[in-house]
BALOBA-1460 file (C-alpha; in Angstrom, 3 decimals):
// residues 385
<rec num="1" residu="m" x="82.152" y="132.597" z="101.505"/>
<rec num="2" residu="t" x="81.871" y="129.259" z="99.783"/>
<rec num="3" residu="g" x="81.735" y="128.061" z="96.242"/>
<rec num="4" residu="n" x="82.624" y="125.332" z="93.806"/>
<rec num="5" residu="t" x="85.973" y="123.613" z="93.859"/>
<rec num="6" residu="p" x="88.441" y="124.035" z="90.981"/>
<rec num="7" residu="s" x="87.584" y="120.534" z="89.785"/>
<rec num="8" residu="s" x="84.146" y="121.786" z="88.778"/>
<rec num="9" residu="i" x="85.412" y="125.048" z="87.244"/>
<rec num="10" residu="h" x="87.808" y="125.391" z="84.349"/>
<rec num="11" residu="p" x="90.986" y="126.970" z="85.764"/>
<rec num="12" residu="p" x="91.524" y="130.578" z="84.670"/>
<rec num="13" residu="l" x="94.192" y="131.481" z="82.188"/>
<rec num="14" residu="p" x="97.415" y="132.494" z="83.970"/>
<rec num="15" residu="p" x="98.157" y="136.220" z="84.317"/>
<rec num="16" residu="t" x="100.424" y="137.561" z="81.593"/>
<rec num="17" residu="t" x="101.331" y="141.017" z="82.932"/>
<rec num="18" residu="e" x="102.656" y="142.406" z="86.207"/>
<rec num="19" residu="e" x="99.322" y="144.174" z="86.688"/>
<rec num="20" residu="d" x="97.453" y="140.876" z="86.293"/>
<rec num="21" residu="r" x="99.756" y="139.084" z="88.748"/>
<rec num="22" residu="f" x="99.328" y="141.907" z="91.238"/>
<rec num="23" residu="a" x="95.533" y="141.594" z="90.963"/>
<rec num="24" residu="w" x="95.620" y="137.801" z="91.315"/>
<rec num="25" residu="l" x="97.705" y="138.066" z="94.467"/>
<rec num="26" residu="r" x="95.524" y="140.840" z="95.859"/>
<rec num="27" residu="l" x="92.357" y="138.809" z="95.285"/>
<rec num="28" residu="l" x="93.872" y="135.724" z="96.907"/>
<rec num="29" residu="r" x="94.980" y="137.756" z="99.964"/>
<rec num="30" residu="c" x="91.526" y="139.235" z="100.538"/>
<rec num="31" residu="r" x="89.800" y="138.262" z="103.764"/>
<rec num="32" residu="r" x="87.643" y="135.139" z="103.496"/>
<rec num="33" residu="v" x="88.854" y="134.387" z="99.945"/>
<rec num="34" residu="g" x="90.127" y="130.823" z="99.877"/>
<rec num="35" residu="i" x="91.020" y="128.651" z="96.928"/>
<rec num="36" residu="s" x="87.458" y="127.688" z="95.973"/>
<rec num="37" residu="t" x="86.186" y="131.262" z="96.328"/>
<rec num="38" residu="f" x="89.074" y="132.564" z="94.220"/>
<rec num="39" residu="h" x="88.187" y="130.199" z="91.384"/>
<rec num="40" residu="r" x="84.474" y="130.927" z="91.640"/>
<rec num="41" residu="l" x="85.070" y="134.682" z="91.483"/>
<rec num="42" residu="m" x="87.420" y="134.307" z="88.532"/>
<rec num="43" residu="a" x="84.894" y="132.110" z="86.704"/>
<rec num="44" residu="e" x="82.062" y="134.559" z="87.354"/>
<rec num="45" residu="h" x="83.899" y="137.824" z="86.634"/>
<rec num="46" residu="g" x="86.546" y="136.846" z="84.091"/>
<rec num="47" residu="t" x="89.510" y="138.732" z="85.555"/>
<rec num="48" residu="a" x="90.951" y="139.348" z="89.002"/>
<rec num="49" residu="q" x="90.430" y="143.108" z="88.549"/>
<rec num="50" residu="n" x="86.715" y="142.590" z="87.921"/>
<rec num="51" residu="a" x="86.478" y="140.154" z="90.818"/>
<rec num="52" residu="l" x="88.064" y="142.674" z="93.187"/>
<rec num="53" residu="m" x="85.524" y="145.321" z="92.208"/>
<rec num="54" residu="a" x="82.639" y="142.889" z="92.727"/>
<rec num="55" residu="l" x="83.941" y="141.401" z="95.981"/>
<rec num="56" residu="p" x="82.415" y="143.920" z="98.458"/>
<rec num="57" residu="e" x="78.947" y="143.308" z="97.022"/>
<rec num="58" residu="v" x="79.525" y="139.542" z="97.035"/>
<rec num="59" residu="a" x="80.548" y="139.819" z="100.685"/>
<rec num="60" residu="r" x="77.432" y="141.838" z="101.586"/>
<rec num="61" residu="a" x="75.256" y="139.216" z="99.932"/>
<rec num="62" residu="a" x="76.983" y="136.641" z="102.132"/>
<rec num="63" residu="g" x="76.182" y="138.679" z="105.274"/>
<rec num="64" residu="l" x="79.548" y="140.437" z="105.671"/>
<rec num="65" residu="d" x="78.975" y="144.165" z="106.143"/>
<rec num="66" residu="a" x="81.687" y="146.831" z="105.767"/>
<rec num="67" residu="y" x="83.892" y="144.413" z="103.851"/>
<rec num="68" residu="e" x="87.146" y="145.892" z="102.520"/>
<rec num="69" residu="i" x="89.366" y="144.269" z="99.929"/>
<rec num="70" residu="c" x="93.074" y="143.763" z="100.559"/>
<rec num="71" residu="p" x="94.907" y="147.144" z="100.399"/>
<rec num="72" residu="p" x="97.450" y="147.520" z="97.579"/>
<rec num="73" residu="g" x="100.151" y="148.321" z="100.143"/>
<rec num="74" residu="v" x="99.928" y="144.804" z="101.553"/>
<rec num="75" residu="i" x="100.698" y="143.314" z="98.157"/>
<rec num="76" residu="e" x="103.455" y="145.837" z="97.480"/>
<rec num="77" residu="a" x="105.093" y="144.833" z="100.771"/>
<rec num="78" residu="e" x="104.803" y="141.129" z="99.923"/>
<rec num="79" residu="l" x="106.362" y="141.653" z="96.509"/>
<rec num="80" residu="k" x="109.194" y="143.653" z="98.083"/>
<rec num="81" residu="a" x="109.831" y="140.827" z="100.565"/>
<rec num="82" residu="a" x="109.802" y="138.349" z="97.678"/>
<rec num="83" residu="r" x="112.438" y="140.323" z="95.802"/>
<rec num="84" residu="a" x="114.626" y="140.398" z="98.916"/>
<rec num="85" residu="a" x="114.262" y="136.603" z="99.273"/>
<rec num="86" residu="k" x="114.795" y="136.040" z="95.521"/>
<rec num="87" residu="a" x="111.400" y="134.300" z="95.385"/>
<rec num="88" residu="r" x="109.401" y="133.864" z="92.176"/>
<rec num="89" residu="l" x="105.637" y="133.733" z="91.854"/>
<rec num="90" residu="l" x="104.309" y="130.655" z="90.050"/>
<rec num="91" residu="c" x="100.723" y="130.993" z="88.821"/>
<rec num="92" residu="l" x="98.332" y="128.140" z="88.102"/>
<rec num="93" residu="g" x="98.284" y="127.449" z="84.383"/>
<rec num="94" residu="s" x="101.787" y="128.771" z="83.701"/>
<rec num="95" residu="a" x="104.562" y="126.579" z="82.302"/>
<rec num="96" residu="e" x="106.529" y="126.628" z="85.575"/>
<rec num="97" residu="y" x="103.565" y="125.578" z="87.709"/>
<rec num="98" residu="p" x="103.866" y="121.846" z="88.569"/>
<rec num="99" residu="r" x="101.463" y="119.671" z="86.613"/>
<rec num="100" residu="q" x="100.936" y="117.325" z="89.584"/>
<rec num="101" residu="l" x="99.584" y="120.150" z="91.741"/>
<rec num="102" residu="a" x="97.563" y="121.659" z="88.896"/>
<rec num="103" residu="e" x="95.554" y="118.423" z="88.756"/>
<rec num="104" residu="l" x="94.443" y="118.714" z="92.397"/>
<rec num="105" residu="s" x="90.937" y="119.956" z="93.186"/>
<rec num="106" residu="d" x="92.443" y="122.382" z="95.740"/>
<rec num="107" residu="a" x="95.470" y="123.476" z="93.729"/>
<rec num="108" residu="p" x="96.883" y="126.791" z="95.031"/>
<rec num="109" residu="p" x="96.315" y="129.582" z="92.489"/>
<rec num="110" residu="m" x="99.795" y="130.930" z="93.285"/>
<rec num="111" residu="l" x="103.012" y="129.567" z="94.806"/>
<rec num="112" residu="w" x="106.175" y="131.287" z="95.969"/>
<rec num="113" residu="a" x="109.358" y="129.482" z="94.937"/>
<rec num="114" residu="v" x="113.010" y="129.953" z="95.912"/>
<rec num="115" residu="g" x="115.501" y="127.903" z="93.921"/>
<rec num="116" residu="d" x="115.215" y="125.567" z="90.941"/>
<rec num="117" residu="a" x="111.537" y="125.258" z="89.963"/>
<rec num="118" residu="s" x="112.407" y="122.746" z="87.237"/>
<rec num="119" residu="l" x="112.831" y="120.103" z="89.973"/>
<rec num="120" residu="m" x="109.035" y="119.881" z="90.179"/>
<rec num="121" residu="h" x="108.950" y="118.639" z="86.586"/>
<rec num="122" residu="r" x="111.131" y="115.627" z="87.376"/>
<rec num="123" residu="p" x="109.858" y="112.423" z="89.071"/>
<rec num="124" residu="v" x="109.245" y="113.311" z="92.739"/>
<rec num="125" residu="l" x="108.949" y="111.064" z="95.792"/>
<rec num="126" residu="a" x="107.992" y="112.295" z="99.252"/>
<rec num="127" residu="v" x="109.840" y="111.053" z="102.343"/>
<rec num="128" residu="v" x="108.154" y="112.011" z="105.622"/>
<rec num="129" residu="g" x="108.170" y="110.905" z="109.232"/>
<rec num="130" residu="a" x="108.502" y="111.697" z="112.904"/>
<rec num="131" residu="r" x="110.075" y="114.866" z="114.251"/>
<rec num="132" residu="n" x="111.426" y="112.969" z="117.279"/>
<rec num="133" residu="a" x="112.906" y="110.310" z="115.024"/>
<rec num="134" residu="s" x="115.116" y="107.512" z="116.304"/>
<rec num="135" residu="s" x="118.707" y="107.067" z="115.186"/>
<rec num="136" residu="l" x="117.680" y="104.073" z="113.059"/>
<rec num="137" residu="g" x="114.846" y="106.059" z="111.530"/>
<rec num="138" residu="m" x="117.169" y="108.916" z="110.619"/>
<rec num="139" residu="r" x="119.650" y="106.514" z="109.042"/>
<rec num="140" residu="m" x="116.871" y="104.849" z="107.045"/>
<rec num="141" residu="a" x="115.592" y="108.221" z="105.801"/>
<rec num="142" residu="r" x="119.088" y="109.220" z="104.710"/>
<rec num="143" residu="a" x="119.662" y="105.929" z="102.919"/>
<rec num="144" residu="l" x="116.321" y="106.071" z="101.087"/>
<rec num="145" residu="a" x="116.742" y="109.714" z="100.068"/>
<rec num="146" residu="r" x="120.316" y="109.164" z="98.918"/>
<rec num="147" residu="d" x="119.630" y="105.980" z="96.952"/>
<rec num="148" residu="l" x="116.387" y="107.208" z="95.391"/>
<rec num="149" residu="g" x="118.083" y="110.475" z="94.476"/>
<rec num="150" residu="e" x="120.875" y="108.576" z="92.755"/>
<rec num="151" residu="a" x="118.170" y="106.586" z="90.910"/>
<rec num="152" residu="g" x="116.840" y="109.818" z="89.390"/>
<rec num="153" residu="f" x="114.094" y="110.884" z="91.819"/>
<rec num="154" residu="v" x="113.696" y="114.271" z="93.468"/>
<rec num="155" residu="i" x="112.930" y="114.018" z="97.194"/>
<rec num="156" residu="a" x="110.174" y="116.204" z="98.669"/>
<rec num="157" residu="s" x="109.566" y="116.757" z="102.365"/>
<rec num="158" residu="g" x="108.441" y="119.403" z="104.845"/>
<rec num="159" residu="l" x="111.688" y="120.834" z="106.303"/>
<rec num="160" residu="a" x="110.646" y="119.708" z="109.802"/>
<rec num="161" residu="r" x="112.951" y="118.228" z="112.414"/>
<rec num="162" residu="g" x="113.820" y="114.546" z="112.322"/>
<rec num="163" residu="i" x="112.987" y="112.504" z="109.219"/>
<rec num="164" residu="d" x="112.367" y="115.544" z="106.993"/>
<rec num="165" residu="t" x="115.753" y="117.009" z="107.891"/>
<rec num="166" residu="a" x="117.530" y="113.708" z="107.192"/>
<rec num="167" residu="a" x="115.778" y="113.273" z="103.822"/>
<rec num="168" residu="h" x="116.567" y="116.812" z="102.638"/>
<rec num="169" residu="g" x="120.194" y="116.630" z="103.738"/>
<rec num="170" residu="a" x="120.804" y="113.329" z="101.967"/>
<rec num="171" residu="s" x="119.266" y="114.508" z="98.681"/>
<rec num="172" residu="l" x="120.801" y="117.977" z="98.373"/>
<rec num="173" residu="q" x="123.169" y="116.747" z="95.675"/>
<rec num="174" residu="t" x="120.530" y="114.987" z="93.574"/>
<rec num="175" residu="g" x="117.510" y="117.261" z="94.034"/>
<rec num="176" residu="t" x="115.250" y="118.094" z="96.975"/>
<rec num="177" residu="i" x="112.067" y="120.161" z="97.442"/>
<rec num="178" residu="a" x="111.114" y="121.631" z="100.818"/>
<rec num="179" residu="v" x="107.442" y="122.576" z="101.122"/>
<rec num="180" residu="q" x="107.129" y="125.125" z="103.914"/>
<rec num="181" residu="a" x="104.161" y="125.661" z="106.205"/>
<rec num="182" residu="g" x="104.828" y="129.394" z="106.559"/>
<rec num="183" residu="g" x="106.217" y="131.976" z="104.192"/>
<rec num="184" residu="v" x="108.965" y="130.806" z="101.886"/>
<rec num="185" residu="d" x="111.243" y="133.398" z="103.524"/>
<rec num="186" residu="v" x="110.571" y="132.175" z="107.081"/>
<rec num="187" residu="m" x="113.150" y="129.678" z="108.294"/>
<rec num="188" residu="y" x="111.265" y="127.219" z="110.511"/>
<rec num="189" residu="p" x="112.394" y="125.474" z="112.606"/>
<rec num="190" residu="a" x="115.275" y="127.852" z="113.372"/>
<rec num="191" residu="e" x="117.832" y="125.034" z="113.628"/>
<rec num="192" residu="n" x="117.195" y="124.220" z="109.956"/>
<rec num="193" residu="t" x="118.110" y="127.720" z="108.760"/>
<rec num="194" residu="s" x="121.403" y="126.592" z="107.226"/>
<rec num="195" residu="l" x="119.708" y="123.604" z="105.564"/>
<rec num="196" residu="a" x="116.938" y="125.848" z="104.209"/>
<rec num="197" residu="h" x="119.471" y="128.232" z="102.667"/>
<rec num="198" residu="g" x="121.272" y="125.257" z="101.130"/>
<rec num="199" residu="i" x="118.015" y="124.013" z="99.626"/>
<rec num="200" residu="g" x="117.331" y="127.496" z="98.240"/>
<rec num="201" residu="k" x="120.687" y="127.382" z="96.438"/>
<rec num="202" residu="n" x="120.803" y="123.738" z="95.346"/>
<rec num="203" residu="g" x="117.172" y="122.634" z="95.480"/>
<rec num="204" residu="l" x="113.759" y="124.304" z="95.828"/>
<rec num="205" residu="r" x="111.761" y="125.853" z="98.671"/>
<rec num="206" residu="l" x="108.032" y="126.199" z="97.998"/>
<rec num="207" residu="s" x="105.045" y="127.725" z="99.818"/>
<rec num="208" residu="e" x="101.502" y="128.870" z="99.098"/>
<rec num="209" residu="q" x="101.502" y="131.166" z="102.153"/>
<rec num="210" residu="p" x="102.205" y="134.924" z="102.115"/>
<rec num="211" residu="m" x="105.793" y="136.093" z="102.444"/>
<rec num="212" residu="g" x="106.823" y="136.634" z="106.058"/>
<rec num="213" residu="l" x="104.063" y="134.463" z="107.548"/>
<rec num="214" residu="a" x="105.180" y="132.515" z="110.615"/>
<rec num="215" residu="p" x="103.658" y="129.025" z="110.491"/>
<rec num="216" residu="m" x="100.803" y="128.103" z="112.827"/>
<rec num="217" residu="a" x="99.336" y="124.679" z="113.589"/>
<rec num="218" residu="r" x="96.566" y="125.063" z="110.983"/>
<rec num="219" residu="h" x="99.104" y="125.648" z="108.209"/>
<rec num="220" residu="f" x="100.780" y="122.238" z="108.462"/>
<rec num="221" residu="p" x="97.895" y="120.123" z="107.080"/>
<rec num="222" residu="c" x="97.745" y="122.529" z="104.115"/>
<rec num="223" residu="r" x="101.476" y="122.027" z="103.571"/>
<rec num="224" residu="n" x="101.121" y="118.242" z="103.829"/>
<rec num="225" residu="r" x="98.697" y="118.031" z="100.908"/>
<rec num="226" residu="l" x="101.247" y="119.839" z="98.719"/>
<rec num="227" residu="i" x="104.035" y="117.448" z="99.711"/>
<rec num="228" residu="s" x="101.948" y="114.456" z="98.679"/>
<rec num="229" residu="g" x="100.505" y="116.284" z="95.688"/>
<rec num="230" residu="l" x="103.937" y="116.887" z="94.193"/>
<rec num="231" residu="a" x="104.938" y="113.234" z="94.500"/>
<rec num="232" residu="r" x="104.290" y="109.978" z="92.707"/>
<rec num="233" residu="a" x="104.370" y="108.241" z="96.084"/>
<rec num="234" residu="v" x="104.760" y="109.025" z="99.782"/>
<rec num="235" residu="i" x="107.206" y="107.007" z="101.887"/>
<rec num="236" residu="v" x="106.580" y="107.137" z="105.637"/>
<rec num="237" residu="v" x="109.700" y="106.226" z="107.631"/>
<rec num="238" residu="e" x="108.520" y="106.695" z="111.218"/>
<rec num="239" residu="a" x="105.132" y="107.889" z="112.424"/>
<rec num="240" residu="a" x="103.116" y="107.570" z="115.603"/>
<rec num="241" residu="s" x="99.533" y="106.377" z="115.391"/>
<rec num="242" residu="r" x="98.302" y="109.978" z="115.340"/>
<rec num="243" residu="s" x="100.731" y="112.220" z="113.521"/>
<rec num="244" residu="g" x="101.108" y="114.706" z="110.709"/>
<rec num="245" residu="s" x="102.865" y="112.079" z="108.625"/>
<rec num="246" residu="l" x="99.692" y="109.985" z="108.618"/>
<rec num="247" residu="i" x="97.756" y="113.055" z="107.467"/>
<rec num="248" residu="t" x="100.190" y="113.287" z="104.554"/>
<rec num="249" residu="a" x="99.657" y="109.583" z="103.848"/>
<rec num="250" residu="q" x="95.872" y="110.066" z="103.834"/>
<rec num="251" residu="d" x="96.247" y="113.067" z="101.528"/>
<rec num="252" residu="a" x="98.309" y="110.867" z="99.210"/>
<rec num="253" residu="l" x="95.592" y="108.212" z="99.112"/>
<rec num="254" residu="d" x="92.925" y="110.845" z="98.465"/>
<rec num="255" residu="q" x="95.037" y="112.215" z="95.613"/>
<rec num="256" residu="g" x="95.563" y="108.789" z="94.063"/>
<rec num="257" residu="r" x="99.217" y="108.515" z="95.092"/>
<rec num="258" residu="e" x="100.973" y="105.374" z="96.288"/>
<rec num="259" residu="v" x="101.727" y="105.048" z="100.021"/>
<rec num="260" residu="l" x="104.705" y="103.046" z="101.264"/>
<rec num="261" residu="a" x="105.973" y="102.586" z="104.823"/>
<rec num="262" residu="v" x="109.049" y="101.380" z="106.678"/>
<rec num="263" residu="p" x="108.146" y="98.801" z="109.355"/>
<rec num="264" residu="g" x="109.288" y="99.237" z="112.942"/>
<rec num="265" residu="h" x="109.428" y="97.455" z="116.257"/>
<rec num="266" residu="p" x="105.925" y="96.915" z="117.735"/>
<rec num="267" residu="f" x="107.077" y="98.309" z="121.101"/>
<rec num="268" residu="d" x="108.274" y="101.594" z="119.569"/>
<rec num="269" residu="a" x="105.448" y="104.150" z="119.485"/>
<rec num="270" residu="r" x="107.161" y="105.871" z="116.577"/>
<rec num="271" residu="a" x="106.495" y="102.788" z="114.455"/>
<rec num="272" residu="g" x="102.801" y="102.502" z="115.283"/>
<rec num="273" residu="g" x="101.589" y="104.556" z="112.335"/>
<rec num="274" residu="c" x="103.870" y="102.835" z="109.808"/>
<rec num="275" residu="n" x="102.917" y="99.366" z="111.001"/>
<rec num="276" residu="a" x="99.240" y="100.288" z="110.784"/>
<rec num="277" residu="l" x="99.714" y="101.576" z="107.218"/>
<rec num="278" residu="i" x="101.360" y="98.295" z="106.223"/>
<rec num="279" residu="r" x="98.574" y="96.328" z="107.910"/>
<rec num="280" residu="d" x="96.051" y="98.326" z="105.885"/>
<rec num="281" residu="g" x="97.778" y="97.675" z="102.570"/>
<rec num="282" residu="a" x="100.717" y="100.075" z="102.230"/>
<rec num="283" residu="r" x="103.775" y="98.599" z="100.509"/>
<rec num="284" residu="l" x="106.487" y="97.554" z="102.969"/>
<rec num="285" residu="v" x="109.825" y="99.290" z="102.371"/>
<rec num="286" residu="r" x="113.213" y="97.866" z="103.315"/>
<rec num="287" residu="s" x="115.299" y="99.798" z="100.808"/>
<rec num="288" residu="a" x="115.111" y="101.993" z="97.732"/>
<rec num="289" residu="d" x="114.794" y="98.839" z="95.632"/>
<rec num="290" residu="d" x="111.395" y="98.137" z="97.221"/>
<rec num="291" residu="v" x="110.220" y="101.639" z="96.295"/>
<rec num="292" residu="i" x="111.392" y="101.351" z="92.691"/>
<rec num="293" residu="e" x="109.796" y="97.908" z="92.410"/>
<rec num="294" residu="a" x="106.487" y="99.361" z="93.609"/>
<rec num="295" residu="i" x="106.304" y="102.485" z="91.437"/>
<rec num="296" residu="g" x="108.779" y="101.848" z="88.621"/>
<rec num="297" residu="a" x="112.060" y="103.468" z="87.744"/>
<rec num="298" residu="a" x="112.421" y="107.179" z="87.165"/>
<rec num="299" residu="q" x="112.340" y="108.280" z="83.550"/>
<rec num="300" residu="e" x="115.630" y="109.336" z="82.023"/>
<rec num="301" residu="q" x="116.778" y="112.497" z="83.734"/>
<rec num="302" residu="p" x="119.645" y="114.843" z="82.865"/>
<rec num="303" residu="p" x="122.441" y="114.602" z="85.427"/>
<rec num="304" residu="l" x="122.752" y="117.518" z="87.789"/>
<rec num="305" residu="p" x="126.077" y="119.332" z="88.074"/>
<rec num="306" residu="g" x="128.146" y="118.437" z="91.100"/>
<rec num="307" residu="l" x="127.015" y="120.210" z="94.241"/>
<rec num="308" residu="p" x="129.018" y="120.753" z="97.416"/>
<rec num="309" residu="e" x="128.754" y="118.188" z="100.171"/>
<rec num="310" residu="p" x="126.478" y="119.170" z="103.080"/>
<rec num="311" residu="e" x="128.326" y="120.686" z="105.984"/>
<rec num="312" residu="p" x="129.177" y="118.032" z="108.601"/>
<rec num="313" residu="a" x="127.659" y="118.331" z="112.044"/>
<rec num="314" residu="t" x="129.781" y="120.484" z="114.325"/>
<rec num="315" residu="s" x="131.107" y="118.619" z="117.321"/>
<rec num="316" residu="t" x="130.633" y="120.172" z="120.739"/>
<rec num="317" residu="p" x="133.886" y="120.346" z="122.708"/>
<rec num="318" residu="p" x="133.903" y="118.265" z="125.883"/>
<rec num="319" residu="k" x="133.146" y="119.984" z="129.144"/>
<rec num="320" residu="d" x="134.706" y="119.097" z="132.452"/>
<rec num="321" residu="r" x="131.492" y="119.755" z="134.320"/>
<rec num="322" residu="r" x="127.878" y="119.627" z="133.237"/>
<rec num="323" residu="s" x="124.951" y="121.020" z="135.188"/>
<rec num="324" residu="r" x="122.142" y="118.749" z="136.303"/>
<rec num="325" residu="q" x="119.818" y="120.285" z="133.714"/>
<rec num="326" residu="d" x="122.427" y="119.679" z="131.002"/>
<rec num="327" residu="t" x="122.613" y="116.043" z="132.063"/>
<rec num="328" residu="i" x="118.833" y="115.610" z="132.053"/>
<rec num="329" residu="t" x="118.641" y="117.205" z="128.596"/>
<rec num="330" residu="l" x="121.397" y="114.949" z="127.280"/>
<rec num="331" residu="h" x="119.648" y="111.860" z="128.672"/>
<rec num="332" residu="q" x="116.444" y="112.907" z="126.914"/>
<rec num="333" residu="q" x="118.315" y="113.458" z="123.629"/>
<rec num="334" residu="i" x="119.895" y="110.011" z="123.841"/>
<rec num="335" residu="l" x="116.615" y="108.275" z="124.663"/>
<rec num="336" residu="s" x="114.895" y="110.062" z="121.753"/>
<rec num="337" residu="q" x="117.465" y="108.477" z="119.407"/>
<rec num="338" residu="l" x="116.944" y="104.955" z="120.727"/>
<rec num="339" residu="g" x="114.171" y="102.426" z="120.220"/>
<rec num="340" residu="p" x="113.697" y="98.721" z="120.939"/>
<rec num="341" residu="s" x="115.882" y="97.764" z="117.969"/>
<rec num="342" residu="p" x="119.629" y="97.811" z="118.793"/>
<rec num="343" residu="v" x="121.791" y="100.500" z="117.217"/>
<rec num="344" residu="a" x="125.556" y="101.087" z="117.342"/>
<rec num="345" residu="e" x="126.882" y="103.393" z="120.063"/>
<rec num="346" residu="d" x="129.078" y="105.293" z="117.605"/>
<rec num="347" residu="a" x="125.995" y="105.950" z="115.430"/>
<rec num="348" residu="i" x="124.220" y="107.513" z="118.433"/>
<rec num="349" residu="i" x="127.225" y="109.730" z="119.125"/>
<rec num="350" residu="r" x="127.474" y="110.759" z="115.475"/>
<rec num="351" residu="d" x="123.754" y="111.533" z="115.163"/>
<rec num="352" residu="l" x="123.820" y="113.672" z="118.310"/>
<rec num="353" residu="g" x="126.813" y="115.619" z="117.001"/>
<rec num="354" residu="l" x="128.477" y="115.458" z="120.417"/>
<rec num="355" residu="n" x="131.851" y="114.327" z="121.720"/>
<rec num="356" residu="a" x="132.152" y="110.677" z="122.815"/>
<rec num="357" residu="q" x="133.586" y="111.849" z="126.144"/>
<rec num="358" residu="i" x="130.216" y="113.459" z="126.874"/>
<rec num="359" residu="v" x="127.858" y="110.819" z="125.474"/>
<rec num="360" residu="s" x="129.527" y="107.629" z="126.762"/>
<rec num="361" residu="p" x="129.211" y="108.486" z="130.498"/>
<rec num="362" residu="a" x="125.580" y="109.469" z="129.950"/>
<rec num="363" residu="l" x="124.938" y="106.098" z="128.284"/>
<rec num="364" residu="v" x="126.422" y="104.357" z="131.322"/>
<rec num="365" residu="d" x="124.119" y="106.398" z="133.585"/>
<rec num="366" residu="l" x="121.075" y="105.358" z="131.532"/>
<rec num="367" residu="e" x="122.228" y="101.735" z="131.469"/>
<rec num="368" residu="l" x="122.586" y="101.677" z="135.277"/>
<rec num="369" residu="d" x="119.170" y="103.330" z="135.564"/>
<rec num="370" residu="g" x="117.632" y="100.494" z="133.517"/>
<rec num="371" residu="q" x="116.564" y="102.728" z="130.617"/>
<rec num="372" residu="v" x="119.173" y="101.479" z="128.125"/>
<rec num="373" residu="q" x="120.272" y="97.915" z="127.425"/>
<rec num="374" residu="r" x="123.707" y="97.074" z="126.043"/>
<rec num="375" residu="h" x="124.105" y="94.227" z="123.534"/>
<rec num="376" residu="s" x="127.124" y="92.474" z="122.069"/>
<rec num="377" residu="g" x="128.969" y="94.235" z="119.268"/>
<rec num="378" residu="g" x="128.663" y="97.697" z="120.817"/>
<rec num="379" residu="l" x="124.916" y="97.883" z="120.231"/>
<rec num="380" residu="l" x="122.382" y="99.680" z="122.427"/>
<rec num="381" residu="s" x="118.608" y="99.684" z="122.671"/>
<rec num="382" residu="r" x="116.018" y="101.471" z="124.747"/>
<rec num="383" residu="v" x="114.235" y="99.459" z="127.427"/>
<rec num="384" residu="i" x="110.480" y="99.631" z="126.831"/>
<rec num="385" residu="n" x="108.472" y="98.978" z="129.986"/>
């Protein structure tokens, strides 16, 4: 079923009772009812209850026989899961719903939120990038998120591995928003479970997907448009020439947001997307000062109460013997942290969260194999053939 977009239809008034919210959620969870269809049905029938009654006939007119609306039990189960996760339902048009998203033509009618929803009403910047980020890329993401957070900005990202993880971790104390591709109660990836719980306590987790939904590939582009939609600007730290981060950047441009990018070495594939963005007119970023110069300072914001420091990475105790597969895996982890630009050996060890007695011999192996080059001052780089 198709219809007009919200930009051509006045958004409905937000539900004011539990019964209304239940009906809104039930309509949105009906098969083949997307955002545009939801708004068209609401515009044509006035209320979600009326739209639900009319939906089977609408479906038959569209060629869908034996159409059944979403059973009430499905919504009851979702609301029960939301209570268990301490999630709140934010409806389009309500005071808590973020103004930036409300202005989008494909604004979600409803969002699940865990944490401090007021963060969405402060100046937001998105920091995104590669999942297989280099050590330098991770350090840059942390520095940008930390410094921009201290300057009054909330940092939004997608809770993915790599750059997203670094940005969220560095901005936990000043304000961070994680937009999830699956249900707001689904911790993905699993290794970010602790970080996700920390964001739920000290920041905000947000999703338009049903509770309990495990993310699939098609959900990530939908998530990306919300990351950029929440933000004044999107900062891309590392991104290959074809990557989800570039989809987020394109969403930002389509939404009228600023796009900024951190340059990288031309031989590093992870810098290809950023360098192309800069070539095509994105603002080059060397530090938080460049970002603030491009978009202006954050408006006066009330200081947040002190929050606990993020838990430090747990070191793995050294092992006397490592299997061949362990060694291969370690080599791959080290190489994923390195690029053509030299980085300090102790930074590699710290970013891996491993003991120096394990990492240093592996670095020697890679150096002898011609995959890693050692420079003066204890610096290392990856050899790009």
